[in-house]
VOGU-3710 file (C-alpha; in Angstrom, 3 decimals, decimal comma):
1> mrvwsallal> 106,582/-178,237/84,498  107,604/-174,575/84,640  111,105/-175,560/85,763  111,440/-178,082/82,954  110,118/-175,537/80,442  112,564/-172,924/81,644  115,475/-175,326/81,363  114,411/-176,350/77,894  114,040/-172,744/76,788  117,457/-171,868/78,140
11> alvagctahe> 119,005/-174,879/76,465  117,374/-174,065/73,141  118,487/-170,442/73,292  122,015/-171,521/74,143  121,967/-174,026/71,310  120,810/-171,397/68,836  123,544/-169,064/70,054  126,130/-171,759/69,474  125,009/-172,223/65,883  125,036/-168,496/65,216
21> tvkepvavpl> 128,740/-168,190/65,955  129,821/-168,888/62,357  127,078/-168,803/59,711  129,453/-168,355/56,794  132,698/-170,048/57,908  134,699/-169,301/54,798  133,970/-165,574/55,038  135,075/-165,213/58,660  138,355/-163,249/58,902  141,186/-165,302/60,296
31> nariparlep> 141,877/-162,659/62,944  138,231/-162,473/64,026  137,508/-163,037/67,695  135,628/-166,284/68,293  132,273/-165,329/69,867  131,602/-166,386/73,427  129,170/-169,267/73,936  127,723/-171,274/76,731  130,274/-173,861/77,812  129,446/-177,275/76,266
41> avlakllaav> 129,536/-179,049/79,616  126,931/-176,637/81,034  124,725/-176,957/77,965  124,952/-180,757/78,084  123,792/-180,772/81,705  120,820/-178,552/80,898  119,817/-180,707/77,960  120,285/-183,895/79,925  117,819/-182,596/82,496  115,039/-182,311/79,919
51> qpdwprpaep> 116,181/-185,050/77,536  118,105/-187,773/79,388  119,431/-189,478/76,266  121,145/-186,334/74,973  123,134/-186,346/72,761  121,258/-188,694/70,484  123,380/-191,468/69,002  124,563/-190,817/65,471  122,954/-192,723/62,640  125,068/-195,826/61,997
61> vdctkskcva> 126,932/-195,989/58,683  127,862/-199,208/56,911  131,205/-198,386/55,295  131,193/-201,641/53,351  128,355/-200,153/51,305  128,724/-196,383/51,699  131,554/-194,157/50,497  133,179/-193,352/53,828  136,077/-191,084/54,648  137,634/-190,394/58,054
71> ltfddgpgdy> 138,834/-186,866/58,768  141,468/-186,900/61,509  142,949/-183,947/63,380  146,266/-184,119/65,243  148,195/-182,212/67,923  145,334/-180,404/69,667  143,271/-179,217/71,261  144,467/-175,755/70,312  143,322/-172,161/69,955  141,198/-172,896/66,871
81> trwlldllde> 139,615/-176,165/67,959  136,429/-174,482/69,220  135,890/-172,877/65,822  136,496/-176,219/64,101  133,974/-177,968/66,353  131,380/-175,336/65,420  132,024/-175,979/61,723  131,744/-179,751/62,112  128,568/-179,379/64,139  126,961/-177,161/61,488
91> revratffvt> 127,618/-179,786/58,835  126,833/-182,785/61,067  130,293/-184,228/60,460  132,031/-186,580/62,887  135,830/-186,810/63,015  138,638/-188,320/65,072  140,878/-186,113/67,191  144,317/-187,452/68,079  145,158/-185,343/71,109  148,454/-184,740/72,888
101> gqmvaadrhh> 148,456/-184,877/76,666  150,259/-181,570/77,145  147,680/-179,764/75,013  144,834/-181,444/76,875  146,341/-180,348/80,193  146,584/-176,747/78,958  143,119/-176,643/77,358  140,896/-173,983/78,939  137,872/-174,404/76,712  136,559/-177,868/77,612
111> nlqrmvedgh> 137,161/-178,999/74,030  137,443/-182,682/74,909  134,075/-182,747/76,659  132,491/-181,167/73,630  134,186/-183,614/71,254  132,609/-186,481/73,151  129,224/-184,755/73,354  129,262/-184,079/69,601  130,011/-187,712/68,736  133,661/-187,377/67,731
121> elgnhswsha> 136,269/-190,007/68,544  139,306/-189,344/70,726  142,702/-190,849/69,965  146,038/-190,860/71,788  148,840/-188,851/70,160  151,340/-189,242/73,039  151,983/-186,801/75,862  154,654/-184,526/74,386  154,615/-185,414/70,673  157,864/-187,314/71,110
131> qltalprdgi> 159,130/-189,649/68,406  158,239/-192,926/70,080  160,756/-194,996/68,111  163,577/-192,979/69,715  162,435/-193,776/73,256  163,105/-196,794/75,456  160,195/-199,151/76,126  159,259/-197,493/79,426  159,403/-194,069/77,765  156,901/-195,156/75,126
141> rhellrtqnl> 154,645/-196,540/77,828  154,848/-193,309/79,834  153,963/-191,133/76,809  150,882/-193,226/76,069  149,669/-194,040/79,552  149,905/-190,511/80,905  147,692/-189,240/78,095  145,309/-192,185/78,431  144,792/-191,497/82,101  144,290/-187,740/81,750
151> vekitgvrmr> 141,750/-188,050/78,947  139,832/-190,705/80,856  139,811/-188,529/83,970  138,390/-185,568/82,037  135,889/-187,354/79,787  135,372/-190,842/81,167  136,503/-192,198/77,789  139,271/-194,786/77,517  140,795/-194,218/74,094  141,136/-197,239/71,789
161> vmrppygatd> 143,076/-195,706/68,909  146,375/-193,856/68,731  148,576/-192,155/66,177  152,351/-192,228/66,627  153,839/-188,734/66,229  155,404/-188,280/62,778  153,919/-191,673/61,861  157,042/-193,253/63,350  156,452/-196,778/64,600  158,291/-200,069/64,995
171> rrvaaetrre> 157,930/-203,398/66,785  158,456/-201,869/70,217  155,809/-199,217/69,618  153,446/-201,887/68,314  154,056/-203,972/71,432  153,286/-201,072/73,766  150,178/-200,048/71,856  148,999/-203,645/72,042  149,644/-203,599/75,769  147,524/-200,472/76,163
181> rlaqilwnvd> 144,784/-201,850/73,866  145,416/-199,165/71,244  145,272/-199,592/67,475  147,842/-197,635/65,448  146,110/-195,306/62,990  148,198/-193,723/60,233  146,791/-192,200/57,022  146,773/-192,430/53,241  145,945/-188,785/52,437  148,433/-186,235/53,759
191> tfdwrdrvps> 147,414/-182,594/53,346  150,813/-181,270/54,512  148,844/-178,539/56,265  151,624/-178,172/58,854  154,005/-177,102/56,081  151,801/-175,260/53,595  149,546/-172,833/55,453  147,286/-172,145/52,468  143,600/-173,116/52,955  142,879/-173,685/49,274
201> lvarravrat> 145,911/-175,948/48,910  145,038/-177,928/52,035  141,476/-178,425/50,800  142,637/-179,460/47,322  144,843/-182,166/48,793  142,160/-183,375/51,183  139,581/-183,921/48,455  141,866/-186,468/46,804  140,375/-188,887/49,325  138,747/-192,030/47,990
211> kgsivllhdi> 136,459/-194,580/49,606  138,005/-195,716/52,885  140,583/-192,928/53,115  142,013/-191,559/56,343  142,851/-187,867/55,917  145,583/-186,240/58,020  144,908/-182,692/59,247  145,899/-180,568/62,268  143,417/-178,505/64,273  146,187/-176,318/65,730
221> hrttvkavph> 146,481/-174,343/62,462  143,868/-171,697/61,673  144,552/-172,124/57,948  143,539/-175,772/58,244  140,328/-174,873/60,054  139,538/-172,351/57,325  139,992/-175,107/54,707  137,536/-177,467/56,380  134,204/-176,060/55,080  135,308/-176,285/51,443
231> lidvlakrdy> 136,782/-179,773/51,676  133,651/-181,048/53,429  131,372/-179,468/50,838  133,334/-180,954/47,940  133,420/-184,471/49,390  129,758/-184,285/50,413  128,796/-183,443/46,826  130,603/-186,631/45,809  128,364/-188,586/48,222  131,013/-189,282/50,839
241> rfvtvselyg> 129,961/-190,012/54,416  132,132/-188,621/57,182  132,865/-191,118/59,943  135,214/-191,680/62,847  138,116/-194,087/62,466  136,345/-196,814/64,441  133,207/-196,352/62,356  135,312/-196,658/59,216  136,329/-200,156/60,305  132,923/-201,121/61,645
251> gtpdpgrkyt> 134,130/-201,252/65,251  137,260/-200,822/67,321  140,359/-201,722/65,242  142,703/-204,428/66,568  145,152/-203,270/69,280  148,749/-202,939/68,092  147,841/-203,289/64,448  148,755/-200,524/61,981  146,060/-199,057/59,730  146,402/-196,549/56,875
261> er> 143,032/-196,863/55,090  140,136/-199,253/54,852
//
């Protein structure tokens, strides 16, 4: 019992430390150093030892009855993804991360493991962020499959959704996504956060979301991450529920099909 108690105490202390990293997200200077924390994979192992079903499954949401919105983040994981995951965890918000294979390969912070542990959904955003419509059929397949295989190797998760870079798709892209059992997820709310690096402007565009919206954001920009607390707070006050893309549709969307909103 002493061993179990010690593990539990360590896990709880580590968990508290993780939540103390950003108590007031909006007030944190953009050039502030992100505090060190116990690596998510280590924490998950400790918690699993004392609570085998960790993490607990998220409460299911019926988006046919609730006001649901899906926040989606492209192009990462990047330098600010850890901070974003802390913010989402504090507010108990789940999102979908469309990751690029090159960024996953370069990630030193175990962000993908934590995304899975925190209940987020992973999506394929190609290997090199190439415009898939400009590639031959085997090039499209290579961009998707290489990322699929790497993410599965790291997390054990086989992704079921993808987002074509730049939103560029055609019949050939649809055919390859169908082949790889991937649904094509676009968006209906564009924050243009890649162009306008102003947190207040990004948040103002994001809160235009309506029931069933898919919101496009990028976790590689610190200005976007700084906008997240405000946009979540505004939408939460309007009784929106934050869900993953698959939750938005009540299950895995159809492979090859293109989706922009529910």
